[in-house]
ZABABA-679031 format. One record per residue (C-alpha): residue number from 0; residue in three letters; z, y, x. Coordinates in nm, 3 decimals. Example, Ala and Ser with C-alpha at 12.3 -4.5 7.8 and 13.67 -1.06 7.14 Angstrom:
(site 0 ALA (0.780 -0.450 1.230))
(site 1 SER (0.714 -0.106 1.367))
END
This chain:
(site 0 MET (0.000 0.000 0.000))
(site 1 ILE (-0.105 0.339 0.136))
(site 2 ASN (0.148 0.621 0.098))
(site 3 LEU (0.042 0.971 0.191))
(site 4 LYS (0.236 1.293 0.149))
(site 5 PRO (0.046 1.594 0.011))
(site 6 PHE (0.012 1.766 0.350))
(site 7 GLN (-0.123 1.440 0.498))
(site 8 ARG (-0.385 1.416 0.225))
(site 9 TYR (-0.497 1.772 0.286))
(site 10 LEU (-0.502 1.720 0.661))
(site 11 LEU (-0.714 1.406 0.629))
(site 12 SER (-0.956 1.585 0.396))
(site 13 ILE (-1.001 1.874 0.639))
(site 14 SER (-1.042 1.624 0.923))
(site 15 THR (-1.341 1.465 0.753))
(site 16 GLY (-1.506 1.806 0.711))
(site 17 LEU (-1.452 1.898 1.075))
(site 18 LEU (-1.571 1.559 1.201))
(site 19 ILE (-1.895 1.574 1.001))
(site 20 SER (-1.962 1.929 1.120))
(site 21 LEU (-1.951 1.813 1.484))
(site 22 ALA (-2.291 1.650 1.427))
(site 23 TRP (-2.437 1.996 1.362))
(site 24 THR (-2.328 2.129 1.701))
(site 25 GLU (-2.515 2.116 2.031))
(site 26 LEU (-2.268 1.858 2.166))
(site 27 ASN (-2.498 1.564 2.074))
(site 28 LEU (-2.224 1.410 1.861))
(site 29 GLY (-2.432 1.256 1.584))
(site 30 LEU (-2.253 0.923 1.628))
(site 31 VAL (-1.932 1.083 1.499))
(site 32 LEU (-2.091 1.050 1.153))
(site 33 LEU (-2.022 0.676 1.176))
(site 34 ILE (-1.647 0.745 1.145))
(site 35 ALA (-1.631 1.093 0.990))
(site 36 LEU (-1.574 0.980 0.631))
(site 37 ILE (-1.286 0.746 0.716))
(site 38 PRO (-1.007 1.008 0.675))
(site 39 LEU (-1.137 1.096 0.328))
(site 40 LEU (-1.168 0.726 0.242))
(site 41 PHE (-0.796 0.690 0.315))
(site 42 VAL (-0.724 0.971 0.070))
(site 43 GLU (-0.949 0.810 -0.192))
(site 44 GLU (-0.781 0.472 -0.139))
(site 45 PHE (-0.440 0.633 -0.187))
(site 46 PHE (-0.543 0.768 -0.527))
(site 47 TYR (-0.702 0.435 -0.617))
(site 48 GLN (-0.384 0.243 -0.536))
(site 49 HIS (-0.176 0.498 -0.733))
(site 50 LYS (-0.423 0.545 -1.017))
(site 51 GLU (-0.151 0.503 -1.279))
(site 52 ASN (0.014 0.819 -1.146))
(site 53 TYR (-0.286 1.039 -1.061))
(site 54 SER (-0.600 1.154 -1.238))
(site 55 SER (-0.932 1.071 -1.076))
(site 56 VAL (-1.001 1.446 -1.055))
(site 57 ARG (-0.759 1.460 -0.761))
(site 58 VAL (-1.026 1.281 -0.557))
(site 59 PHE (-1.279 1.548 -0.647))
(site 60 ASN (-1.039 1.817 -0.529))
(site 61 HIS (-0.982 1.654 -0.191))
(site 62 ALA (-1.352 1.574 -0.150))
(site 63 TYR (-1.425 1.941 -0.216))
(site 64 ILE (-1.183 2.045 0.060))
(site 65 ALA (-1.356 1.807 0.302))
(site 66 ILE (-1.711 1.902 0.213))
(site 67 ILE (-1.661 2.277 0.191))
(site 68 THR (-1.503 2.258 0.538))
(site 69 TRP (-1.818 2.082 0.661))
(site 70 ASN (-2.048 2.330 0.486))
(site 71 ILE (-1.867 2.639 0.614))
(site 72 ALA (-1.844 2.507 0.970))
(site 73 SER (-2.214 2.410 0.974))
(site 74 THR (-2.391 2.684 0.774))
(site 75 TRP (-2.169 2.995 0.802))
(site 76 TRP (-2.457 3.171 0.978))
(site 77 ILE (-2.650 3.213 0.649))
(site 78 TYR (-2.445 3.525 0.584))
(site 79 TYR (-2.652 3.707 0.849))
(site 80 ALA (-2.938 3.696 0.600))
(site 81 SER (-2.736 3.721 0.278))
(site 82 PHE (-2.361 3.709 0.217))
(site 83 PHE (-2.407 3.604 -0.145))
(site 84 GLY (-2.669 3.350 -0.041))
(site 85 ALA (-2.423 3.198 0.206))
(site 86 VAL (-2.145 3.183 -0.054))
(site 87 GLY (-2.379 3.031 -0.311))
(site 88 ALA (-2.516 2.767 -0.073))
(site 89 VAL (-2.171 2.663 0.050))
(site 90 VAL (-1.995 2.661 -0.290))
(site 91 ILE (-2.271 2.489 -0.488))
(site 92 ASN (-2.363 2.234 -0.222))
(site 93 SER (-1.996 2.145 -0.175))
(site 94 PHE (-1.950 2.104 -0.549))
(site 95 LEU (-2.249 1.869 -0.578))
(site 96 TYR (-2.153 1.643 -0.287))
(site 97 SER (-1.792 1.636 -0.410))
(site 98 PHE (-1.911 1.533 -0.755))
(site 99 VAL (-2.099 1.242 -0.597))
(site 100 PHE (-1.789 1.129 -0.407))
(site 101 TRP (-1.578 1.162 -0.722))
(site 102 GLN (-1.822 0.946 -0.918))
(site 103 PHE (-1.785 0.678 -0.650))
(site 104 HIS (-1.409 0.685 -0.708))
(site 105 VAL (-1.453 0.664 -1.087))
(site 106 THR (-1.688 0.367 -1.045))
(site 107 LYS (-1.441 0.197 -0.813))
(site 108 ARG (-1.161 0.246 -1.068))
(site 109 LYS (-1.367 0.089 -1.343))
(site 110 LEU (-1.566 -0.180 -1.164))
(site 111 GLY (-1.361 -0.267 -0.854))
(site 112 TYR (-1.404 -0.252 -0.478))
(site 113 SER (-1.747 -0.413 -0.430))
(site 114 ALA (-1.928 -0.212 -0.698))
(site 115 GLY (-1.734 0.096 -0.592))
(site 116 TYR (-1.844 0.095 -0.230))
(site 117 ILE (-2.201 0.003 -0.323))
(site 118 SER (-2.194 0.302 -0.556))
(site 119 LEU (-2.086 0.534 -0.274))
(site 120 MET (-2.395 0.439 -0.072))
(site 121 VAL (-2.645 0.456 -0.357))
(site 122 TYR (-2.496 0.763 -0.531))
(site 123 TRP (-2.503 0.954 -0.200))
(site 124 CYS (-2.859 0.856 -0.110))
(site 125 ALA (-2.981 0.911 -0.466))
(site 126 PHE (-2.830 1.259 -0.468))
(site 127 GLU (-2.983 1.345 -0.131))
(site 128 TYR (-3.319 1.225 -0.264))
(site 129 LEU (-3.267 1.458 -0.560))
(site 130 HIS (-3.168 1.734 -0.317))
(site 131 TYR (-3.510 1.701 -0.157))
(site 132 ASN (-3.700 1.719 -0.484))
(site 133 TRP (-3.543 1.943 -0.747))
(site 134 GLU (-3.552 2.319 -0.790))
(site 135 PHE (-3.212 2.371 -0.624))
(site 136 GLU (-3.308 2.172 -0.316))
(site 137 TRP (-3.103 2.230 -0.001))
(site 138 PRO (-3.167 1.947 0.249))
(site 139 TRP (-3.024 2.131 0.550))
(site 140 LEU (-2.711 1.914 0.546))
(site 141 ILE (-2.868 1.581 0.452))
(site 142 LEU (-2.637 1.343 0.640))
(site 143 GLY (-2.929 1.183 0.825))
(site 144 HIS (-3.022 1.525 0.966))
(site 145 GLY (-2.696 1.510 1.162))
(site 146 PHE (-2.863 1.276 1.413))
(site 147 SER (-3.129 1.534 1.504))
(site 148 HIS (-2.967 1.596 1.844))
(site 149 ASN (-2.971 1.222 1.916))
(site 150 ILE (-3.337 1.127 1.894))
(site 151 LYS (-3.301 0.830 2.130))
(site 152 LEU (-3.073 0.667 1.871))
(site 153 VAL (-3.288 0.712 1.560))
(site 154 GLN (-3.642 0.617 1.659))
(site 155 TRP (-3.624 0.382 1.357))
(site 156 TYR (-3.665 0.687 1.134))
(site 157 GLU (-4.036 0.598 1.153))
(site 158 PHE (-3.938 0.324 0.904))
(site 159 THR (-3.664 0.491 0.697))
(site 160 GLY (-3.670 0.869 0.731))
(site 161 THR (-3.346 1.068 0.725))
(site 162 LEU (-3.212 0.885 0.419))
(site 163 GLY (-3.197 0.577 0.639))
(site 164 GLY (-2.964 0.772 0.865))
(site 165 SER (-2.747 0.872 0.569))
(site 166 LEU (-2.726 0.513 0.445))
(site 167 TRP (-2.645 0.386 0.796))
(site 168 ALA (-2.363 0.637 0.844))
(site 169 ILE (-2.201 0.568 0.505))
(site 170 LEU (-2.228 0.191 0.548))
(site 171 ILE (-2.060 0.196 0.891))
(site 172 ASN (-1.779 0.419 0.761))
(site 173 ILE (-1.713 0.176 0.477))
(site 174 LEU (-1.721 -0.131 0.703))
(site 175 ILE (-1.483 0.020 0.960))
(site 176 PHE (-1.246 0.146 0.692))
(site 177 ARG (-1.238 -0.183 0.502))
(site 178 THR (-1.187 -0.379 0.826))
(site 179 PHE (-0.895 -0.160 0.927))
(site 180 LEU (-0.744 -0.184 0.578))
(site 181 TYR (-0.771 -0.563 0.574))
(site 182 TYR (-0.621 -0.578 0.925))
(site 183 LYS (-0.319 -0.370 0.820))
(site 184 GLU (-0.273 -0.562 0.495))
(site 185 ASN (-0.253 -0.883 0.698))
(site 186 GLN (0.024 -0.751 0.920))
(site 187 SER (-0.210 -0.650 1.204))
(site 188 LYS (-0.324 -1.004 1.275))
(site 189 PHE (-0.665 -1.085 1.424))
(site 190 ASN (-0.773 -1.372 1.203))
(site 191 LYS (-1.124 -1.510 1.159))
(site 192 LYS (-1.209 -1.266 0.881))
(site 193 VAL (-1.113 -0.964 1.092))
(site 194 ILE (-1.321 -1.096 1.382))
(site 195 LEU (-1.615 -1.153 1.146))
(site 196 TRP (-1.583 -0.795 1.019))
(site 197 ILE (-1.579 -0.664 1.377))
(site 198 VAL (-1.887 -0.869 1.470))
(site 199 THR (-2.065 -0.744 1.157))
(site 200 ILE (-1.985 -0.381 1.240))
(site 201 SER (-2.100 -0.432 1.600))
(site 202 CYS (-2.432 -0.571 1.476))
(site 203 PHE (-2.489 -0.291 1.225))
(site 204 ILE (-2.423 -0.033 1.499))
(site 205 GLY (-2.568 -0.211 1.800))
(site 206 ILE (-2.895 -0.348 1.662))
(site 207 PRO (-3.038 -0.014 1.532))
(site 208 ILE (-2.929 0.170 1.848))
(site 209 SER (-3.063 -0.101 2.082))
(site 210 TYR (-3.395 -0.109 1.900))
(site 211 SER (-3.415 0.269 1.904))
(site 212 VAL (-3.347 0.303 2.275))
(site 213 TYR (-3.604 0.031 2.346))
(site 214 ARG (-3.859 0.198 2.118))
(site 215 TYR (-3.798 0.536 2.278))
(site 216 TYR (-3.861 0.417 2.634))
(site 217 SER (-4.147 0.181 2.547))
(site 218 TYR (-4.337 0.410 2.310))
(site 219 GLN (-4.676 0.508 2.451))
(site 220 GLU (-4.893 0.778 2.300))
(site 221 ILE (-5.264 0.712 2.270))
(site 222 GLU (-5.450 0.958 2.492))
(site 223 ASN (-5.627 1.205 2.266))
(site 224 PRO (-5.548 1.545 2.421))
(site 225 VAL (-5.572 1.875 2.237))
(site 226 ASN (-5.523 2.204 2.427))
(site 227 ILE (-5.294 2.445 2.244))
(site 228 VAL (-5.158 2.793 2.306))
(site 229 VAL (-4.845 2.896 2.113))
(site 230 THR (-4.740 3.260 2.084))
(site 231 GLN (-4.394 3.408 2.024))
(site 232 PRO (-4.436 3.783 1.947))
(site 233 ASN (-4.060 3.844 1.907))
(site 234 ILE (-4.074 4.119 1.645))
(site 235 ASP (-3.739 4.199 1.484))
(site 236 PRO (-3.769 4.084 1.119))
(site 237 TYR (-3.516 4.342 1.003))
(site 238 ASN (-3.616 4.651 1.199))
(site 239 GLY (-3.980 4.609 1.291))
(site 240 LYS (-4.181 4.341 1.125))
(site 241 PHE (-4.177 4.444 0.760))
(site 242 ASN (-4.088 4.812 0.758))
(site 243 SER (-4.171 5.029 1.057))
(site 244 ARG (-4.416 4.875 1.301))
(site 245 ASN (-4.789 4.916 1.236))
(site 246 VAL (-4.964 4.585 1.155))
(site 247 THR (-5.225 4.635 1.425))
(site 248 ASP (-4.947 4.689 1.678))
(site 249 GLN (-4.800 4.354 1.579))
(site 250 LEU (-5.139 4.185 1.599))
(site 251 ASN (-5.193 4.340 1.943))
(site 252 ILE (-4.872 4.182 2.071))
(site 253 MET (-4.981 3.841 1.943))
(site 254 LEU (-5.339 3.868 2.070))
(site 255 ASN (-5.235 3.996 2.413))
(site 256 LEU (-4.998 3.703 2.453))
(site 257 ALA (-5.269 3.458 2.349))
(site 258 ASN (-5.529 3.625 2.571))
(site 259 SER (-5.302 3.603 2.876))
(site 260 VAL (-5.323 3.222 2.896))
(site 261 GLY (-5.618 3.126 2.675))
(site 262 ASP (-5.939 2.996 2.829))
(site 263 SER (-6.262 2.820 2.733))
(site 264 ASN (-6.077 2.486 2.706))
(site 265 THR (-5.826 2.610 2.449))
(site 266 ASP (-5.873 2.425 2.120))
(site 267 PHE (-5.610 2.606 1.912))
(site 268 PHE (-5.406 2.922 1.920))
(site 269 VAL (-5.093 2.920 1.703))
(site 270 ALA (-4.900 3.225 1.579))
(site 271 PRO (-4.585 3.243 1.362))
(site 272 GLU (-4.520 3.271 0.992))
(site 273 THR (-4.623 3.607 0.838))
(site 274 VAL (-4.769 3.739 1.163))
(site 275 ILE (-4.973 3.939 0.910))
(site 276 PRO (-4.668 4.067 0.721))
(site 277 TYR (-4.830 4.252 0.430))
(site 278 ASP (-5.031 4.105 0.143))
(site 279 ILE (-5.403 4.056 0.200))
(site 280 GLU (-5.636 3.957 -0.083))
(site 281 GLU (-5.771 3.605 -0.057))
(site 282 GLU (-6.086 3.675 -0.257))
(site 283 ASN (-6.208 3.927 0.002))
(site 284 ILE (-6.013 3.800 0.298))
(site 285 ASN (-6.293 3.843 0.552))
(site 286 GLU (-6.322 4.211 0.464))
(site 287 THR (-5.956 4.286 0.519))
(site 288 GLU (-5.861 4.509 0.810))
(site 289 GLU (-5.630 4.248 0.960))
(site 290 ILE (-5.887 3.966 0.974))
(site 291 GLN (-6.152 4.204 1.105))
(site 292 TYR (-5.912 4.306 1.379))
(site 293 ILE (-5.880 3.943 1.495))
(site 294 ARG (-6.256 3.872 1.490))
(site 295 PRO (-6.338 4.006 1.840))
(site 296 PHE (-6.071 3.775 1.985))
(site 297 LEU (-6.230 3.478 1.807))
(site 298 LYS (-6.571 3.570 1.947))
(site 299 LYS (-6.428 3.581 2.298))
(site 300 PHE (-6.273 3.235 2.253))
(site 301 SER (-6.559 3.090 2.052))
(site 302 ASN (-6.458 2.729 2.120))
(site 303 SER (-6.113 2.785 1.974))
(site 304 GLU (-5.956 2.806 1.630))
(site 305 PHE (-5.656 3.017 1.530))
(site 306 VAL (-5.373 2.908 1.298))
(site 307 LEU (-5.141 3.188 1.189))
(site 308 GLY (-4.915 3.298 0.905))
(site 309 SER (-4.991 3.570 0.651))
(site 310 SER (-4.873 3.706 0.320))
(site 311 THR (-5.163 3.676 0.073))
(site 312 THR (-5.239 3.746 -0.292))
(site 313 LYS (-5.474 3.602 -0.550))
(site 314 ASP (-5.580 3.770 -0.877))
(site 315 TYR (-5.633 3.567 -1.194))
(site 316 ARG (-5.942 3.633 -1.398))
(site 317 ALA (-5.955 3.639 -1.776))
(site 318 GLY (-5.939 3.286 -1.913))
(site 319 GLU (-5.775 3.136 -1.606))
(site 320 LYS (-5.444 2.955 -1.649))
(site 321 ILE (-5.158 3.184 -1.550))
(site 322 PRO (-4.878 2.999 -1.366))
(site 323 SER (-4.512 3.089 -1.420))
(site 324 SER (-4.496 3.236 -1.068))
(site 325 ALA (-4.761 3.499 -1.146))
(site 326 ARG (-4.671 3.863 -1.200))
(site 327 LYS (-4.849 4.165 -1.348))
(site 328 TYR (-4.984 4.465 -1.168))
(site 329 PHE (-4.807 4.784 -1.273))
(site 330 LYS (-4.967 4.933 -1.584))
(site 331 SER (-5.229 4.659 -1.594))
(site 332 ASP (-5.302 4.334 -1.781))
(site 333 ILE (-5.414 4.160 -1.460))
(site 334 TYR (-5.192 3.886 -1.322))
(site 335 TYR (-5.167 3.785 -0.959))
(site 336 ASP (-4.975 3.547 -0.736))
(site 337 SER (-4.821 3.625 -0.399))
(site 338 TYR (-4.809 3.356 -0.133))
(site 339 ASN (-4.653 3.282 0.202))
(site 340 SER (-4.966 3.137 0.361))
(site 341 ALA (-5.110 2.978 0.670))
(site 342 LEU (-5.467 3.060 0.771))
(site 343 LEU (-5.713 2.881 0.996))
(site 344 LEU (-5.968 3.119 1.147))
(site 345 ASP (-6.274 3.046 1.361))
(site 346 THR (-6.601 3.220 1.439))
(site 347 THR (-6.737 3.150 1.089))
(site 348 ASP (-6.647 3.330 0.767))
(site 349 ASP (-6.488 3.016 0.626))
(site 350 VAL (-6.115 3.093 0.624))
(site 351 GLN (-5.900 2.793 0.534))
(site 352 ILE (-5.581 2.883 0.345))
(site 353 TYR (-5.267 2.684 0.278))
(site 354 HIS (-4.986 2.813 0.053))
(site 355 LYS (-4.627 2.736 0.141))
(site 356 SER (-4.497 2.506 -0.132))
(site 357 ARG (-4.134 2.436 -0.044))
(site 358 LEU (-3.984 2.777 -0.106))
(site 359 VAL (-3.641 2.909 -0.013))
(site 360 THR (-3.427 2.935 -0.326))
(site 361 GLY (-3.310 3.289 -0.396))
(site 362 VAL (-3.558 3.444 -0.153))
(site 363 GLU (-3.903 3.302 -0.226))
(site 364 LYS (-3.832 3.154 -0.565))
(site 365 ILE (-3.597 3.157 -0.860))
(site 366 PRO (-3.532 2.796 -0.975))
(site 367 TYR (-3.700 2.696 -1.301))
(site 368 THR (-3.879 3.028 -1.310))
(site 369 GLU (-4.057 2.936 -1.634))
(site 370 TYR (-3.717 2.972 -1.801))
(site 371 LEU (-3.541 3.217 -1.567))
(site 372 SER (-3.821 3.457 -1.469))
(site 373 PHE (-3.600 3.754 -1.562))
(site 374 LEU (-3.396 3.675 -1.248))
(site 375 ASN (-3.688 3.746 -1.011))
(site 376 SER (-3.557 4.096 -0.954))
(site 377 LEU (-3.241 3.947 -0.801))
(site 378 ALA (-3.426 3.764 -0.522))
(site 379 VAL (-3.303 3.850 -0.173))
(site 380 ASP (-3.554 4.073 0.010))
(site 381 LEU (-3.614 3.936 0.360))
(site 382 GLY (-3.948 4.107 0.408))
(site 383 GLY (-4.294 4.001 0.296))
(site 384 SER (-4.336 3.902 -0.067))
(site 385 THR (-4.021 3.832 -0.266))
(site 386 GLY (-3.946 3.697 -0.610))
(site 387 THR (-4.103 3.364 -0.704))
(site 388 LEU (-4.409 3.300 -0.489))
(site 389 GLY (-4.708 3.086 -0.576))
(site 390 THR (-4.749 2.734 -0.439))
(site 391 GLN (-5.014 2.465 -0.431))
(site 392 LYS (-5.006 2.106 -0.554))
(site 393 ASP (-5.154 1.915 -0.260))
(site 394 ARG (-5.063 1.897 0.109))
(site 395 THR (-5.410 1.983 0.234))
(site 396 PRO (-5.453 1.975 0.614))
(site 397 PHE (-5.678 2.219 0.792))
(site 398 ALA (-6.002 2.051 0.898))
(site 399 SER (-6.115 2.155 1.246))
(site 400 LYS (-6.483 2.236 1.282))
(site 401 LYS (-6.464 2.219 1.661))
(site 402 LYS (-6.287 1.883 1.696))
(site 403 ASN (-6.275 1.574 1.479))
(site 404 LEU (-5.916 1.617 1.364))
(site 405 LYS (-5.696 1.771 1.097))
(site 406 ILE (-5.389 1.995 1.130))
(site 407 ALA (-5.081 1.998 0.906))
(site 408 PRO (-4.981 2.365 0.858))
(site 409 VAL (-4.605 2.341 0.794))
(site 410 ILE (-4.442 2.675 0.714))
(site 411 CYS (-4.076 2.732 0.804))
(site 412 TYR (-3.844 2.570 0.544))
(site 413 GLU (-4.102 2.299 0.473))
(site 414 SER (-4.018 2.133 0.805))
(site 415 LEU (-3.687 2.012 0.653))
(site 416 PHE (-3.867 1.781 0.409))
(site 417 GLY (-3.965 1.448 0.562))
(site 418 GLU (-4.163 1.296 0.275))
(site 419 PHE (-4.326 1.632 0.206))
(site 420 VAL (-4.453 1.656 0.566))
(site 421 SER (-4.565 1.293 0.556))
(site 422 GLU (-4.804 1.378 0.272))
(site 423 TYR (-5.013 1.586 0.515))
(site 424 VAL (-5.038 1.280 0.738))
(site 425 LYS (-5.139 1.064 0.443))
(site 426 ASN (-5.416 1.317 0.386))
(site 427 GLY (-5.544 1.276 0.742))
(site 428 ALA (-5.341 1.516 0.959))
(site 429 ASN (-5.346 1.420 1.328))
(site 430 LEU (-5.122 1.703 1.451))
(site 431 ILE (-4.850 1.920 1.297))
(site 432 PHE (-4.822 2.297 1.353))
(site 433 VAL (-4.487 2.443 1.242))
(site 434 ILE (-4.497 2.820 1.202))
(site 435 THR (-4.172 2.996 1.129))
(site 436 ASN (-3.960 3.309 1.153))
(site 437 ASP (-3.600 3.218 1.235))
(site 438 GLY (-3.482 3.565 1.332))
(site 439 TRP (-3.298 3.626 1.005))
(site 440 TRP (-2.985 3.447 1.127))
(site 441 GLY (-2.943 3.612 1.465))
(site 442 ASP (-2.837 3.413 1.771))
(site 443 THR (-2.647 3.148 1.572))
(site 444 PRO (-2.678 2.770 1.534))
(site 445 GLY (-2.920 2.813 1.241))
(site 446 TYR (-3.243 2.841 1.438))
(site 447 LYS (-3.131 2.557 1.667))
(site 448 HIS (-3.074 2.325 1.370))
(site 449 HIS (-3.416 2.418 1.238))
(site 450 LEU (-3.581 2.332 1.568))
(site 451 THR (-3.422 1.987 1.599))
(site 452 TYR (-3.524 1.890 1.244))
(site 453 SER (-3.885 1.910 1.364))
(site 454 CYS (-3.800 1.644 1.621))
(site 455 LEU (-3.716 1.409 1.334))
(site 456 ARG (-4.046 1.492 1.160))
(site 457 ALA (-4.228 1.395 1.482))
(site 458 ILE (-4.050 1.057 1.487))
(site 459 GLU (-4.102 0.989 1.116))
(site 460 THR (-4.475 1.057 1.133))
(site 461 ARG (-4.545 0.989 1.504))
(site 462 ARG (-4.731 1.318 1.514))
(site 463 SER (-4.709 1.571 1.798))
(site 464 ILE (-4.592 1.917 1.694))
(site 465 ALA (-4.673 2.268 1.815))
(site 466 ARG (-4.400 2.507 1.697))
(site 467 SER (-4.452 2.884 1.687))
(site 468 ALA (-4.139 3.085 1.600))
(site 469 ASN (-4.151 3.464 1.585))
(site 470 THR (-3.824 3.513 1.776))
(site 471 GLY (-3.784 3.159 1.913))
(site 472 ILE (-3.753 2.881 1.977))
(site 473 SER (-4.122 2.797 2.022))
(site 474 CYS (-4.214 2.470 2.188))
(site 475 PHE (-4.417 2.151 2.187))
(site 476 ILE (-4.269 1.826 2.056))
(site 477 ASN (-4.416 1.489 2.145))
(site 478 GLN (-4.435 1.182 1.922))
(site 479 ARG (-4.096 1.054 2.043))
(site 480 GLY (-3.932 1.380 1.935))
(site 481 ASP (-3.885 1.526 2.285))
(site 482 ILE (-3.885 1.907 2.303))
(site 483 LEU (-4.124 2.036 2.571))
(site 484 GLN (-4.168 2.386 2.720))
(site 485 ALA (-3.908 2.542 2.492))
(site 486 THR (-3.904 2.922 2.503))
(site 487 LYS (-3.590 3.133 2.515))
(site 488 TRP (-3.444 3.303 2.212))
(site 489 TRP (-3.537 3.665 2.133))
(site 490 GLU (-3.804 3.730 2.394))
(site 491 LYS (-4.180 3.764 2.396))
(site 492 ALA (-4.334 3.443 2.521))
(site 493 VAL (-4.645 3.230 2.526))
(site 494 ILE (-4.678 2.864 2.620))
(site 495 LYS (-4.980 2.649 2.689))
(site 496 GLY (-4.995 2.272 2.681))
(site 497 GLN (-5.161 1.951 2.569))
(site 498 LEU (-5.061 1.737 2.275))
(site 499 ASN (-5.205 1.401 2.178))
(site 500 ALA (-5.352 1.369 1.830))
(site 501 ASN (-5.270 1.046 1.647))
(site 502 ASN (-5.437 0.852 1.365))
(site 503 LYS (-5.184 0.574 1.308))
(site 504 ILE (-4.970 0.569 0.994))
(site 505 THR (-4.600 0.483 1.014))
(site 506 PHE (-4.413 0.276 0.756))
(site 507 TYR (-4.228 0.589 0.648))
(site 508 VAL (-4.549 0.785 0.598))
(site 509 GLU (-4.686 0.500 0.386))
(site 510 PHE (-4.380 0.457 0.164))
(site 511 GLY (-4.190 0.786 0.195))
(site 512 ASP (-3.829 0.814 0.076))
(site 513 TYR (-3.820 0.466 -0.076))
(site 514 ILE (-3.448 0.444 0.008))
(site 515 GLY (-3.387 0.740 -0.222))
(site 516 ARG (-3.596 0.594 -0.503))
(site 517 ILE (-3.428 0.253 -0.480))
(site 518 SER (-3.088 0.423 -0.469))
(site 519 ALA (-3.174 0.628 -0.778))
(site 520 PHE (-3.275 0.311 -0.962))
(site 521 ILE (-2.951 0.131 -0.870))
(site 522 THR (-2.754 0.444 -0.961))
(site 523 VAL (-2.898 0.434 -1.313))
(site 524 LEU (-2.810 0.064 -1.343))
(site 525 LEU (-2.454 0.125 -1.226))
(site 526 LEU (-2.402 0.416 -1.463))
(site 527 LEU (-2.539 0.209 -1.753))
(site 528 TYR (-2.309 -0.077 -1.654))
(site 529 ARG (-2.016 0.166 -1.650))
(site 530 LEU (-2.103 0.281 -2.000))
(site 531 ALA (-2.131 -0.077 -2.120))
(site 532 PHE (-1.799 -0.161 -1.953))
(site 533 ASN (-1.627 0.133 -2.125))
(site 534 PHE (-1.781 0.037 -2.460))
(site 535 LYS (-1.667 -0.323 -2.420))
(site 536 LYS (-1.311 -0.210 -2.339))
(site 537 LYS (-1.299 0.011 -2.649))
(site 538 ILE (-1.419 -0.273 -2.869))
(site 539 SER (-1.164 -0.516 -2.723))
(site 540 LYS (-0.882 -0.267 -2.783))
(site 541 SER (-0.986 -0.212 -3.143))
END
């Protein structure tokens, strides 16, 4: 029987939050996730063993203490961009994860240990799958993302994606906790069952890590080199990019950087998100001043193509379907959409355009805008277009006219979504270009987290990545997830290198977040079983 005083329960709850947050530091402590939930599991077990004396809601309260500690310690830096955004992200995300943990406890109370601990794994993974795919998505703290500093240990993400990491971490926590509990209940004796538990835990930890280390050191990229130049203009997003600096001045910085290292062998130049910061019309994009300004550079490097970010707009003609994201011109009946876009430019007039489609809640979109469009005016203004932006349905790669390959243009926040990025690869992408502007958060852990998540996308898809960040960190990432030629934070920079294009499809690309879908299915079955169990109990009592 576990007996914990109130201060011990609070201390254990806080300990779980602090332990989880260690995985989001630069200390390479992702493995701490394999034990981080154990203190909270002790608290939950206490309330389970004393369920006659305590309401199940007590577990929610302690889970909330643990998870809000983790959220504050790991994402406090959001306040640099928006204080209310930081509070909203921390409070709401903590509530949702705590609700999941509470439902595990309720299931355990009703259906017993085995169903209870299965429910913890599937409820958690099902929720994280939801957190990737609904309007309030916030996958920054997906548990599997906590291994992003430990790429040698998670090369198997090419089979499972980050949800595999979440499932692995929760499973190991449960196994260690249950082994310790059984050991203590049997008066600290090492019997055959304890030894079997220890062997099982060792296998579940050792086999994935051993395979991953082997895969990391044995993985060989197929030689298919592409020459790429990545620019980092380093324009302050608060005091230069969107308010005071002339657009041509900004383009000059980018083009001068590119010109300084580009040559006739350069296949691609890459520039950051919204390097063209003000809206340009897509219908007449070749006539816009900004595109015309870049044309002489493209003529000089006629063998090259240029991928860059821009704010764009599109007008809707009479009779066209008007999406919920569209807005009206002032004193006009004409509707238009604003986009955060990526462009591919070459020496022809054919400009390829991709519209960012995973938008930052509260900045680039209002959730369920078809019902809550009146809240668009409350969107946080971080430069460029605000309110709910337009998106596109398909993950359409850019098709190179110079080389026989396709490029996935991944814009900023989109690089957090594994299955989303894999859809580009399904559609033929051989390389990934991540363009972003991470300067909103200052010199905090935020931009470092964002960088390492791209390493996981490289492993999941086995695609090389060129990353262009306005204020850093820009780099190349190979197919094993290694960061190459990383620039420094908050300085003008340009890097030049070769990446290998790849045509092979990984298991994860083929099947996506199947762990999340299976978990969601089992979650529904468990909840239905709980309802049936409750109904049966009521009938038996009557």
